[in-house]
C-alpha positions as CSV (number, residue, x, y, z in Angstrom):
1,M,-99.9,15.3,-154.4
2,Y,-97.1,13.2,-156.0
3,S,-93.5,14.5,-155.8
4,S,-90.9,12.8,-157.0
5,R,-87.1,12.8,-156.4
6,R,-86.2,14.6,-158.3
7,D,-89.1,18.1,-157.0
8,F,-87.8,17.7,-154.0
9,L,-83.8,18.1,-154.9
10,K,-85.8,21.2,-157.2
11,I,-87.7,23.0,-153.8
12,G,-84.4,22.5,-151.6
13,A,-81.8,24.2,-154.3
14,V,-84.8,27.2,-154.4
15,G,-85.6,27.3,-150.7
16,G,-81.8,27.4,-150.4
17,T,-81.3,30.3,-152.6
18,A,-84.2,32.0,-151.5
19,A,-82.8,32.2,-147.7
20,A,-79.8,33.3,-149.2
21,V,-81.2,36.3,-151.6
22,F,-83.4,37.5,-148.8
23,G,-80.9,37.9,-146.0
24,F,-80.4,34.6,-143.9
25,D,-77.6,34.0,-142.1
26,L,-76.9,30.4,-142.9
27,R,-73.4,30.6,-141.1
28,P,-74.3,29.4,-137.5
29,A,-76.2,26.6,-139.3
30,F,-73.3,25.8,-141.3
31,A,-70.7,25.9,-137.7
32,Q,-73.5,24.0,-135.5
33,L,-73.4,21.2,-139.1
34,R,-69.3,20.9,-138.5
35,Q,-69.4,20.4,-134.4
36,L,-69.4,16.5,-134.0
37,K,-72.0,15.1,-131.8
38,I,-69.2,12.4,-130.3
39,E,-66.9,15.3,-130.3
40,R,-67.0,15.5,-126.4
41,A,-67.2,11.9,-126.5
42,N,-65.2,9.0,-124.6
43,E,-63.9,6.2,-127.0
44,T,-64.3,2.7,-125.9
45,R,-62.8,-0.2,-128.3
46,S,-64.8,-3.1,-128.2
47,T,-65.6,-6.0,-130.3
48,C,-68.9,-7.2,-132.6
49,P,-70.9,-9.5,-130.3
50,Y,-72.2,-11.2,-133.5
51,C,-70.2,-13.5,-135.1
52,S,-67.0,-15.4,-135.3
53,V,-65.6,-12.3,-137.5
54,S,-64.8,-10.5,-134.3
55,C,-64.7,-6.7,-136.1
56,G,-64.3,-3.9,-133.7
57,V,-66.1,-1.1,-132.7
58,I,-65.5,2.2,-131.8
59,I,-68.1,2.9,-128.6
60,Y,-69.0,6.9,-127.8
61,T,-70.3,7.5,-124.5
62,I,-71.1,10.6,-122.6
63,G,-70.8,11.1,-119.2
64,D,-68.4,12.4,-116.7
65,R,-67.1,8.9,-115.7
66,A,-68.1,9.2,-112.0
67,K,-68.8,6.1,-109.4
68,N,-72.4,4.7,-110.0
69,V,-73.2,6.7,-113.0
70,T,-73.7,4.9,-116.7
71,P,-72.1,6.4,-119.4
72,Q,-74.6,7.2,-122.3
73,V,-73.8,5.3,-125.6
74,V,-74.6,8.3,-128.8
75,H,-72.4,6.5,-131.0
76,V,-71.0,3.1,-132.4
77,E,-68.5,2.6,-135.4
78,G,-66.3,0.4,-137.1
79,D,-63.0,0.8,-136.1
80,P,-60.7,1.4,-138.9
81,D,-57.4,0.4,-137.4
82,H,-58.6,-2.9,-136.6
83,P,-57.2,-5.6,-138.3
84,I,-60.0,-7.6,-139.3
85,N,-62.6,-5.2,-140.5
86,R,-60.6,-1.7,-141.0
87,G,-64.0,0.4,-140.2
88,T,-67.0,-1.7,-141.8
89,L,-69.2,-3.5,-139.8
90,C,-72.6,-5.4,-141.6
91,P,-75.8,-4.7,-140.5
92,K,-76.0,-6.4,-137.8
93,G,-72.9,-4.8,-136.4
94,S,-73.9,-0.9,-137.4
95,S,-77.3,-1.4,-135.7
96,L,-75.0,-2.1,-132.2
97,E,-76.5,1.4,-130.5
98,Q,-79.8,0.6,-131.2
99,D,-79.3,-2.9,-129.5
100,I,-77.8,-1.2,-126.1
101,L,-80.4,1.9,-126.1
102,N,-83.5,-0.5,-126.9
103,D,-85.8,-0.2,-123.8
104,R,-86.5,-3.9,-124.1
105,R,-83.1,-5.1,-123.2
106,I,-83.1,-7.4,-120.7
107,V,-80.8,-6.8,-118.0
108,K,-81.5,-9.3,-115.4
109,P,-82.0,-13.4,-114.8
110,Q,-85.6,-14.3,-115.6
111,V,-87.1,-17.8,-115.0
112,R,-90.6,-19.3,-116.8
113,R,-91.4,-21.8,-113.8
114,P,-92.9,-25.1,-115.3
115,G,-96.3,-25.1,-116.2
116,G,-95.8,-20.8,-116.1
117,T,-96.6,-18.4,-118.6
118,D,-95.2,-15.9,-117.5
119,W,-91.5,-14.7,-116.7
120,E,-90.3,-13.7,-113.2
121,D,-87.4,-11.3,-112.9
122,I,-84.8,-13.0,-110.3
123,S,-81.5,-12.1,-108.9
124,W,-78.2,-13.4,-110.1
125,D,-77.4,-15.2,-107.2
126,D,-80.5,-17.5,-107.7
127,A,-79.7,-17.6,-111.6
128,L,-76.3,-19.2,-110.3
129,N,-77.4,-21.5,-108.1
130,E,-80.7,-22.7,-110.0
131,I,-78.0,-23.4,-113.1
132,A,-75.8,-25.1,-111.0
133,A,-78.4,-27.5,-108.8
134,K,-79.6,-28.6,-113.0
135,V,-75.8,-28.9,-114.1
136,K,-75.6,-31.1,-111.0
137,K,-78.4,-33.2,-111.1
138,T,-78.4,-34.0,-114.6
139,R,-74.7,-35.3,-114.4
140,D,-75.7,-37.3,-111.5
141,E,-78.4,-38.7,-113.3
142,T,-76.9,-39.6,-116.8
143,F,-72.7,-39.5,-116.3
144,I,-71.2,-42.5,-117.9
145,A,-68.5,-44.1,-116.3
146,A,-67.3,-46.5,-118.4
147,D,-68.8,-47.9,-122.2
148,S,-70.6,-50.7,-122.9
149,Q,-67.5,-53.4,-123.2
150,G,-66.0,-52.0,-119.4
151,R,-63.5,-49.5,-120.8
152,R,-63.4,-46.0,-118.6
153,V,-64.6,-43.6,-120.6
154,N,-65.9,-40.7,-117.7
155,R,-67.9,-38.6,-120.6
156,L,-71.8,-36.5,-120.3
157,E,-73.5,-36.7,-123.0
158,T,-76.3,-34.9,-121.6
159,I,-74.7,-31.4,-121.5
160,A,-73.6,-29.2,-124.2
161,F,-71.6,-26.2,-124.1
162,T,-71.3,-23.5,-126.8
163,G,-69.0,-20.3,-126.4
164,G,-68.7,-16.6,-128.6
165,C,-66.4,-14.9,-130.2
166,T,-65.9,-12.4,-127.9
167,D,-64.1,-14.7,-125.5
168,T,-60.7,-14.1,-124.4
169,N,-58.4,-16.5,-124.6
170,E,-58.2,-17.5,-121.0
171,F,-62.0,-17.6,-120.3
172,N,-62.4,-19.7,-123.4
173,Y,-58.9,-21.9,-121.8
174,L,-61.0,-22.1,-118.2
175,V,-64.2,-22.8,-119.7
176,V,-62.1,-25.7,-121.6
177,K,-61.0,-27.0,-118.5
178,T,-64.3,-27.2,-116.6
179,M,-66.4,-28.3,-118.6
180,R,-64.3,-31.4,-119.3
181,A,-63.8,-32.0,-115.8
182,L,-67.6,-32.0,-115.8
183,G,-66.8,-35.2,-118.6
184,I,-68.6,-33.1,-120.7
185,V,-68.5,-34.5,-125.0
186,H,-70.5,-31.7,-126.5
187,L,-68.0,-28.9,-126.9
188,E,-68.0,-25.7,-129.1
189,N,-66.9,-22.4,-129.7
190,Q,-68.0,-20.1,-132.6
191,A,-64.6,-18.6,-132.7
192,R,-62.3,-21.6,-133.6
193,V,-63.2,-21.3,-137.2
């Protein structure tokens, strides 16, 4: 049976009228509609992580804020007081709640060993140690101390670093200092625009 939008509206109007005429009390339903799902939630202001625009978002969570209890995200919306987006969000920012609550979201570091086909979970300490070892090995093997004319250049062109728009100024300052100390030339941050 094909039904159009107009048919749906007609059926809805007739059903609502019938409910009111035959004595169904709709006041509890209307009262429930007025109670918001974010009524008891805690507000946390944050920044959308997707692009360099850095829109403000409000994340609503329900939880008792007890130690070792993870609050449950119930709603995400644009921050109307934020000077950049004034409460609006693009489709990526609007989908933040689904990204946070996704059961396939990776929350531990993983590695796929050379020649392997499966990813294995490793600890954060192991991940940081492996990254540090590979950075040191690459720097030791490819560091350029002087150019072809003998001038000191102290640069490393085989490693690059890119930062994100949600990093703080203090974090970006430390990152730039660290990368320059390593001699890294290819340094970028998406928030520089």
